Structures are given as C-alpha cells and as structure tokens.
N, C-alpha and C positions, 0 to 999 in steps of 0.2 A: 371285285366290284362289277356289277352289271353295267352294261352300256347306258341303260336308262337311268341308273343311279348317277353315273358320271355326267350325263346330260343335265340332270336337275341340279347337281352340285356345282357344276361348272358355271351354269347360269346364275345361281344364287350367289356364289362366291365372287363372280365378276361384278354384280350389282353391289354387293356388300363393299368391296374394295373402292369401287367408283364413288359410292355415297360417302365412304369414310374419307376419301381424298377431297371431296366436295366439302364436307364439314370442316376439315382441317383448314382448307383455303378460305372459307367464309369466316371462320373464327379469327384467323390472323388478319385478314383484310379489314374486318369490322373493328378489331382491337386497335390496329394501327391507325386507322382513321379517327377513331374516337380519342386517341391519345396523341394525335399528330401535333398539337400545339406544345405539349410538354416535350415531345421528342425533339422538335426544332429549337425550343427554348434552351434546352439542356445540351443541345448539340450531341445527341446519342449517335454513336457510330454504328455502321452496318454490322460489324462483328458482334457488338453487344446485343443488338436487336436479334440477330440470328441465334445467339446463344440462348437468349431469353425465350424465344419462341420454340426452338428445339427442345428446351427443358419442359415445355408445356405439352408437348405432344403426348406423353404417357397419360397425363391428366384428361386431355380431350378424348383420347381413345377409350378410357374407362368410362367416361360419362356418355359418350354418343354410341358405343357398341350396341347396347340393347335396341335402341331405336333404329340403328342402321340394319341390324338383323331382322327386325320386324318389317321394315321397308322392303328389304330384299326378298323376303319370303312372300309378302303380299304381291309384290310386282311379278315375281317368277310364277307363282301359281295362278295369279290372275291372267297372265299371259298364255299359260298352258290351257286355262279354262277357255279363254277366248278363241284358241285355235282348236278347240274340241279334243285336245290331247288327253285331258283328264278323263273324259268319256271313254276314249280308246283304251286308256290304262285300266279303267274299272271294268270295261267289257272283256278284257283279256284275263280277268280273274284277280287282279291286284287289289289289295285292301287299302284303306286310308293309311294304315300304319306302314305298309310296304311302300307306298308312294312317298310318304313323308319322311321315312327313315334317313335319307341323305342329309336333309336340313336339320333333323333332330341331332344327328351326329356332329354336324357342323356347330350347332348350338352348344352341345356339351364341350367340344374342343374349345370354342371361344370362351365358355364360362371358366375353363381351366386357365386359359391365357389371361383373361381379365383378372382372375384371382392372383396369378403370379405377378402381373404388371402392378396391380393395386398394392401388393405387399412389398415387392422388391424395388420398384422404380418410382411410384407416385410420391411417397414420403420424401425421397431424396429430391425429386423434381420440385415439390412444393418449397422445400427449404431453399434450393438453389434459385428458383424463380422469384422467391420472396427477397432474397439478397440482391438479385439482379434488379428487381423492380425498385428496391430502396436506393440502390446505387444510381440508377437512371434518374430517379426523382431528385436526388441531391446533386446531380451533374458531375459526379465524381469521376475522374479520368482513370483512376486505378483502384482496384478493390483493396480494402484494408486487410491487413493480415489478421487472420483469425485470432491469434493470441493476444493482440493488442486492442481488440474491440472492447468497448465498454457497454455493459448491459444494465439498463436502468430498470428500477421498479421490478426486481425479480421476486417472485413469490412461488414457494413450493412446499409440498409435504415431504417430510423425511421419515427415516426410521425412528423408532422409539417414540412415536407419537409427538413429533415436533413439527411446528409450522414456522417457516422462515420468511421474513420480510427484509429484503436487502435493497437499499436505495441505489447503490452502485456496485457492480461486480466486474472485476478484471480477471480473465481466465488465466493469462500467461504467468503473472506473479502470484495468482491465487489469493487476491485480496478483495475484501468486501469493505464498504463504508456504510455507516448508519444502519445498524443491524438490529432487528427485533426478533427474538426467538421465543415462541410460546410452546410450553410443554403440557401435554394433556394426559389424563388417565384414560382408562378403558371406556368410561362413560362420557368422554369428551369434555370433561371439566378441566379448566386451567388450573395446574398445580404450581407452575413456575414461569416467570417471565424474565428474560435476560435482554437488557438494552445495552448495546456497545457502540462506541464510536468507529472502531475499526476492527477487522478480523484478518488474519493471515494464516495460510496453511503452511506449517513447517514440520518436517520429519514425521509425516503422517498424522499430525494433530493440529487442531484449529486453536489458535491463540487469539484471544479477544482483548482489546485494549480499552481502558476507560469504561469498564462494564459495571452495570448495576443490576443486581439480582433480586427479584421479588418473589416471595413464596406465598401461596394462597391456600385457604382452606376450601371446603366443598361449597361453601356459599359465596366464594369469590372474593373474600376478604383477606387483606394482608395480615399474615399471622406472626411475622417477625419483622425486625428492622431491615430495611433494604441494605444489602451488602455491596459496598463499592470496592472494586479491585482495579489497581492500575494495569494488571495483566492477569487474565485468567485462561487456563488451559482446559478445554472441553473435549470429551471423547466422542466426537461426532463422526460417525463412519463414512459419511458422504465426502468424496473428493471434489475438487473444483470441476473436474469433467463431468461428474454425476450431477452437480448442481446445474451445469449448462444443459445436460441431456434432459433432465427433468422439468426444465423450464419450457420445453417444447409443447405445443399444442398437441392434442391427441391425433390429429390428422397428419402431423409431422413424424409420427412414430409408426413402425411396422408392427405386425402382430406380436412378436416376441417382446419388443420394447413396451408396447401397451400392456401386455399380460404381466410383465415384470413390474410396471409401474402400479398396476392394480394390487398386486401382492404386497407391494411396499406400503400401500395405503390401507391395506386390509385391517390393520390394528389401529388405525388412526381415529376411528370412529366417524370419519367423514362420510356418512351414509349417502347423502345426496351426490357427492362427487363420485363415489365408487359406483353408484347405480348408473350414472350417466356414462361413465367409462366402460362399464359392462355392456351397455347398449351399443356403444361404438365398436367394442370388440366383437360382439356377435354379428353385428352388421358387416364386418369385414369378411365373414364366412358366408353370409347369406346373399349379399348384394351381387356377387358374380353369377349367382344362379339366374339372375334376371334375363340373361341372354337366351337361355334355353327355355325358360318359362314363357317369355314373351313370343318366342317362335311357336311354341305349342298353342299359345293363345291366338296367334295370327292365322294358323292353319285353317280353322274352320270358317273364318271370315274370307279367307282367300279363295277357298273352294266353293263358296257360295256367291262370288262376284259374278255379275252379268258380263256378257261378252265385251261390251265397250267400257266397262268400269275397270280399267287397268292402271292408267297413269295417275291421274289426279285423285281418284278414289282411293288407291292404295296409299298415297301420301296423306290424305285426309283421315283415313281410318287409322293409320299408324300413329299419326300425331295425337288423335283423340284417345286412343287406347293407351299410349305412352303417357299422356297427361293424367289420365285417370289412375294408372298404375303408380306414378310418382306422387300423386296426391295421397292415395291410400297409404303408401309407404311413409310419407312425411307425417301423416296423422298417427300411424302406429308408433313411429319413433317418438313422437311428442308425448303420446300416452305412456310409453315406457319411461321416459325421463321425468314424467310427472308422477311416477309411482302408481299409476293406474293398472299398468300391465307389467308382468314380470319381464326383465330385460331380454331373455331368450325368446319369449313370445312376441315382444315388441318388434324384435329385429326380423322375425320370420312371418308375422301375421299376414302382410300383404302378399308375400310369396305363396303362402298356403292358400289364401283365397283365390289368387290369380291362377294357380296350378288346378285348384278344384274346379274353377269356371272353365278353364281350357279343356280339361278331360270331360266335363259334362258336354260342352259344345261339340267336341269331337265325336262323342258317343251318340249324339243326336243327328249326326250327318247321315244322309241316306246311303 
C-alpha cells in the first residue's frame, strides 16, 4: 500500500471510529435519560443495564455505519481539499479513482462486516434485548427459565397448509391450550377446522383433547356433522421448538431461518405474507451495500467542497444525503410490500439509483 493510501485510510478510519463511538455514547445516554423514571421505579441494577446496552451495540453499529462512513469521507476529503492536498495529488497525475481507492476499499470491507453482523449477531441481539427490556419493565429480579415461559396468542403458518392459533403455549412440557387449526387447499380455501381445548406433544405426535373437527366444501359450508373426540392424534410435523422458532418476527431470524420459513409457507397460499418476507430477505443482502454506495455518493460532494466548508458542511451534507437515501429506500420497500414492485427490485431500487447517481457525479468531476 502506498504512503498516500495509508495517509487517507488512517484519517478516514480514525474519524469513522470516533463518530461510531460518539453515536454509541449518544444513543445510550439519550435512552437512559428517556427511561430514567422506569429504571428507578423498577430498581434496575447496573449489571442488567450493562447487559441490555451491550446487546444493543450490534444493532446500533448496523444502523449508523453508513452515515458514519459518509461523514468520515466528507470530512477527510474536505480537509484535504482545504489544505490544497487534492490539487497536489491531481497535479502529480493521480486520478479521482486512485485518490478514492482507499476509502472505496474501506467501504467494501465495512459492507462485508455489516452483512456478517446483521446476519449473525443482530437477530440474537434483538431477541436478547427484547427479553431484557421486558424483564426490566416488569421489575423481575431473575430471568425466567426459558422452558417454563408461557407464550400467549401464538399464531403461525405450518406445513401442509395449516394455520395455527394458540391461546397459551408452554415449551417445556410441549402443551397448548385453546387451539384452533385451519387447514387450506392450494387455493387457500379452508377445508378443515379443528378446535381443541388442549394439546400435548407425546412420542413425536400431537395429541388434542376435547376436539371438534369441521369439514368444509369449496364454498366454505360445513359438509358433514362436526366430529367430537375426547382425544385425537394428528400427524403434525412441527415440534414444540419449531412452534417457538416460527413465532419470531422476521427481524428476529437470520437469513437461513428466514429462507427456511419462506419455504415452509410457499405452499400455504399466503401470497401477501410470502411477498413481504421475500422483501425482507432480499433486503438482508442489499442493505449492507449501503456503506460502499454512500461513500461513492459522498466522494464528488467532498471533492467540490470549498476550503472552509469542512466541519459543519460535511455534517449537514451527510445528514441530508443519508435522509434522502433512507426515504427512497423506505418508499421502495413499501412499494414492494404493496405488490407494486417485485420483491428483489423493491429491495435494490434505492441502491441502484444511488449508485447510478454516484457514478454520474464522479464522472462529471473535473
């Protein structure tokens, strides 16, 4: 690596890490003071607070990394421009690409890091922080053992086109209470409805007690007398652990789990749900590219800065560009979930437009 590349990279990386630390500190301080009444009311101890905010660090990192990258690039190149170092580099025969290559490589590396953190750590952090927040809000002194927790109002799509509604679910004994099971055909028509007072998982099978089974025709009318059974055994492939896993929100799943969940729903006929999940899945792959794209978008603005427009101007421009970028991304995601755009285009539209704009502005540089 050239001395000049190390010089630019060292400056950019230093500002990036400093801004990242600043964002971490501001988030924690603001959040602590905004929830100070609840913290004092429930007598939350320091260890619990520390665990909660440590679990949130991967989430904050993923969210603020693109803006932090942009701010670091704008400030670094703005400073170089103010000291006439950019003019000296261009006069020595270096192109815009050669000058910008260190920060472009940094953006590519950060995109990979964001992808890995977003897939490997953020879902676990969300689950852990959600449990810690619930524990702090209830003022509990000790965390409940996972196996004895009671999950209320569980709803999930299962294999064989089944939709489950469970009033209460206990993982450790594998017991459900107040269950409704709807079976659908390929066209999403209800063909069977099972209502049971209780369900238990025994020897790899689900046993339902005090169950009533209704069969329906294509018009949704009952075609036979409802069948009441004191005990009914059903071949439902989902285990209690899978019921608990599939109750999670998509943001609580990693890419493999989300892809597996979409596959399980693919024959259920739940078109809207599958479309929304596909948008979320594709966004997991495109969102990490924000770091490198926003760096490319910031380079032409940084190189056009006036000599004195280094500090506040870099902050203002980075905030404005980041805001417009995220607004465009939110709009494209909404269009995808509304079935106006295909899921893969919805997740990548804002990135394509931003990258095209960045390359155009760089090309127009003198």
